[in-house]
Steps between C-alpha positions, in 0.01 A plus 500: 500500500392137520143425607402308813403194294842506329675513838286208624597290197865599544502400869336169410779436249758589766347253745495227235861570402617514864330173590641324190852625573480409870353155425783438253756582772310284752496195269875538448552500875632857504243618756314325785125470570525789744674721245260428212228755578751761619677465165169537310424832670859617467487442123166685476639819652848490348607522138310510171335246275706618202862562404688652207674276248730617220460311174701519178457319170254464215338171601185667637463768231266671436344441844800629691716653227829411338706738712547481877184532709429548869218269606268503799459139611243354736665256741369143489632290792325178391425468129218264398208509251288689758749789524645532147295450186541429132595819321684655797842657447711344772849524649666162548841360584716437194515116460864534393602728788281529811667830593353665188136564417299490178181686409270281291127436443329201662364294210394170661480328838463144632265276303545678167603291201796652314511433127802606294485641148778254422335164427813320624428616858257291702214683679520499879295619797635744757534325836393631841664835589648537150439793267595620153625854441547692175653826383255749344732586211395253230774627267764326709608139454464273808872520579489882488174521692633273776168358609344154549551416132870495591516378861166317530251509789592687818384457856230734631720546808746693280243780453565789739268773373262647243588813301222757539657824368778581253703819465709529185569875526370785716226563242440143378350281772179323594332187644601162356231292331449188712204263535170677572482345847853608593450857377188531712681345797802731463304824453512597868879448509543734205289766668686483830858385427569636150744793514601600147741766628683235704515274193644784291758571769609133506494455122843387371459561129 
């Protein structure tokens, strides 16, 4: 049973998420001034802050595993350096196909200078709202890993969530190692929204 302080932190996260999501809709002209606050409260009381995502492939081994895994993902309506951090395992839209999603680790954000091991490549600095993502499996070549070494920088707006828990089998599962700040921030979500039995039931492997 979650403590009162955990519930308070969880509700604060829900309010922050609901406001961000509602503000995003407001800026796009999808809701009016009058509907803004109603939408905030509606989002607070409906739905969860997480969802399940099925992932297959060896790009994130050993973090997630080479076989298929069911992942618990924290929703991120507006991704920026104050919401996702270096070292986080994120879910982002596939640059080659926006209907597909990749799971990769956030390695650099705007302002970072990127220097290649190949001396032929010129160093460059990531521009505003750009980020660099990498696969954890260092045994794979860039083309196999399908990360920023292949497709270059990606927009922060392509990030849709942060992976906080991974289930490989019914007996092999646990929290995902993210940045220290993110793991502390996501602890209340794990206590309240994590349902391993539900993850096992939805596991496709």
